[in-house]
Backbone bond lengths (Angstrom), bond angles and torsions (degrees), N, CA, C in turn:
res aa  C-N    CA-C-N  psi(-1)  N-CA   C-N-CA  omega(-1)  CA-C   N-CA-C  phi
1 M - - - 1.449 - - 1.530 109.16 -
2 K 1.319 116.26 131.37 1.456 121.50 179.84 1.528 109.88 -72.88
3 P 1.347 115.98 142.22 1.473 117.76 176.64 1.520 110.32 -71.15
4 D 1.333 116.33 151.20 1.455 118.75 174.67 1.526 109.03 -76.24
5 L 1.308 116.74 173.07 1.454 121.95 -174.33 1.532 112.24 -61.20
6 K 1.324 117.25 -42.67 1.469 120.12 179.75 1.517 111.42 -62.27
7 T 1.311 116.54 -45.18 1.466 120.90 179.81 1.519 110.97 -65.18
8 A 1.323 116.40 -42.70 1.466 120.54 179.54 1.525 111.10 -63.14
9 F 1.333 116.54 -42.32 1.460 118.99 178.29 1.525 110.16 -63.66
10 G 1.309 116.44 -45.42 1.463 120.41 179.91 1.515 112.65 -58.86
11 D 1.321 116.40 -45.17 1.470 120.60 178.73 1.530 111.08 -63.56
12 A 1.330 116.33 -41.79 1.464 120.41 179.85 1.525 110.66 -65.30
13 L 1.320 117.50 -44.48 1.460 120.88 179.69 1.526 110.90 -62.01
14 R 1.317 116.88 -46.01 1.474 120.66 179.52 1.528 110.47 -59.68
15 S 1.307 116.44 -43.77 1.462 120.90 -179.53 1.528 111.31 -64.48
16 L 1.327 116.95 -47.55 1.460 121.26 -179.60 1.525 111.18 -63.71
17 R 1.316 117.02 -41.46 1.467 121.65 178.96 1.524 110.59 -63.76
18 S 1.316 116.36 -45.00 1.472 121.06 -179.62 1.525 111.58 -63.83
19 K 1.334 116.77 -39.95 1.468 120.41 178.55 1.523 111.86 -60.71
20 K 1.324 116.93 -31.74 1.466 121.25 178.37 1.526 111.89 -83.84
21 G 1.327 116.71 -7.73 1.461 120.68 178.81 1.523 113.84 77.73
22 F 1.338 116.95 19.73 1.462 121.04 179.77 1.525 110.57 -90.71
23 T 1.312 115.74 144.30 1.459 120.55 167.11 1.524 107.37 -83.04
24 Q 1.311 116.31 167.35 1.461 119.10 175.08 1.528 109.78 -59.88
25 Q 1.323 116.97 -40.03 1.463 120.62 -178.90 1.522 111.30 -64.36
26 Q 1.320 117.27 -41.48 1.463 119.93 178.44 1.522 110.86 -62.84
27 L 1.323 117.07 -45.92 1.461 120.02 179.53 1.522 110.49 -62.69
28 A 1.312 116.40 -40.34 1.464 120.29 177.44 1.529 110.66 -61.60
29 D 1.316 116.94 -45.11 1.466 120.88 179.49 1.521 111.43 -62.21
30 Y 1.326 117.09 -44.45 1.465 121.60 -178.27 1.527 112.24 -65.00
31 T 1.326 116.66 -33.32 1.463 120.67 -176.66 1.526 113.31 -95.83
32 G 1.315 117.15 -10.03 1.463 120.24 -176.67 1.517 112.94 77.06
33 M 1.328 115.76 19.20 1.466 121.25 179.10 1.521 109.47 -101.92
34 D 1.296 116.45 167.45 1.453 121.70 177.05 1.532 109.54 -83.98
35 R 1.329 117.20 143.26 1.463 120.85 179.61 1.524 110.79 -60.26
36 A 1.320 116.95 -36.83 1.463 120.37 179.97 1.535 110.82 -63.18
37 Y 1.324 116.98 -34.87 1.464 120.95 177.64 1.527 110.24 -66.50
38 I 1.328 117.17 -43.78 1.472 121.13 176.55 1.523 109.05 -58.62
39 S 1.311 116.55 -43.73 1.467 121.47 179.21 1.528 111.04 -61.22
40 E 1.317 117.09 -44.30 1.469 120.38 179.66 1.523 111.49 -63.71
41 L 1.341 116.17 -38.47 1.463 119.22 175.87 1.527 110.51 -62.34
42 E 1.330 115.93 -47.69 1.470 120.18 -177.31 1.524 112.67 -65.79
43 R 1.306 117.66 -29.27 1.469 120.84 178.60 1.524 112.23 -84.93
44 G 1.325 117.11 1.00 1.459 120.13 177.14 1.507 114.03 74.81
45 L 1.324 116.68 25.57 1.461 120.06 179.74 1.523 112.36 -90.06
46 L 1.334 115.69 -23.28 1.464 121.03 -177.96 1.518 110.36 -135.99
47 L 1.329 114.95 156.82 1.466 121.66 170.72 1.522 107.94 -108.75
48 P 1.325 117.61 138.92 1.456 119.95 -178.98 1.523 112.21 -81.33
49 S 1.316 114.48 159.27 1.463 120.37 171.83 1.528 108.27 -78.03
50 I 1.308 116.30 168.91 1.466 120.88 175.54 1.527 109.71 -60.37
51 E 1.311 116.94 -41.56 1.466 121.03 178.58 1.527 110.93 -58.33
52 T 1.317 116.43 -42.48 1.467 121.07 179.26 1.517 110.90 -65.35
53 I 1.319 117.57 -41.80 1.466 120.56 177.83 1.530 109.85 -59.04
54 F 1.325 117.35 -42.80 1.466 120.85 179.43 1.526 111.32 -64.55
55 K 1.322 117.78 -41.97 1.473 121.11 178.46 1.529 111.29 -63.68
56 L 1.323 116.01 -46.10 1.459 120.19 179.90 1.525 110.56 -62.52
57 A 1.322 116.30 -46.61 1.464 120.60 -178.92 1.528 111.13 -60.45
58 K 1.322 116.62 -42.26 1.465 120.15 -179.81 1.525 110.70 -58.56
59 E 1.313 117.19 -47.66 1.467 120.79 -177.57 1.523 112.34 -72.33
60 L 1.329 116.66 -26.56 1.469 120.61 177.17 1.534 111.26 -85.81
61 K 1.333 115.33 -1.68 1.472 122.53 177.29 1.534 112.27 60.60
62 I 1.335 114.35 43.40 1.457 121.09 174.62 1.522 108.09 -132.60
63 K 1.307 116.47 164.54 1.458 120.28 175.93 1.527 108.51 -79.50
64 P 1.331 117.15 145.16 1.464 119.49 177.85 1.532 111.93 -54.16
65 G 1.328 116.53 -37.59 1.459 120.29 178.65 1.515 112.83 -62.58
66 A 1.328 116.51 -33.30 1.471 120.27 177.65 1.517 110.31 -66.67
67 M 1.329 116.27 -36.63 1.464 119.69 177.45 1.528 109.97 -66.21
68 V 1.323 116.27 -43.93 1.464 120.76 178.68 1.533 110.07 -63.38
69 D 1.328 117.16 -41.12 1.471 120.56 177.70 1.526 111.26 -60.35
70 E 1.321 116.14 -41.13 1.471 120.70 178.56 1.530 110.79 -60.98
71 V 1.322 115.33 -43.41 1.475 119.96 178.07 1.520 109.61 -64.55
72 N 1.317 117.29 -44.79 1.463 121.97 -179.35 1.527 111.35 -58.88
73 Q 1.329 116.71 -42.33 1.463 120.09 178.55 1.519 110.83 -60.71
74 R 1.323 116.19 -40.63 1.465 119.73 -179.19 1.527 112.10 -69.46
75 V 1.310 116.90 -36.38 1.471 120.45 178.87 1.515 111.02 -68.28
76 N 1.327 116.81 -33.98 1.455 120.91 -174.65 1.529 114.63 -99.15
77 R 1.298 117.85 18.54 1.477 121.18 176.71 1.498 110.69 -70.97
């Protein structure tokens, strides 16, 4: 069964964050977001806005499109 968009985004964010060696708290601090919000995104409870995707991508040092591509790959597995 293919993951839904929220789950795919959460899995992609967790993977990208872990690869950079950031904790949820560090990513939250760098982006000015709340750690609980990062957690909700990673657990697939929420979908981010475009603005949030850009903020996350900037701090993860990737292009926003690369983040979207990662999510797309997970949705289409």
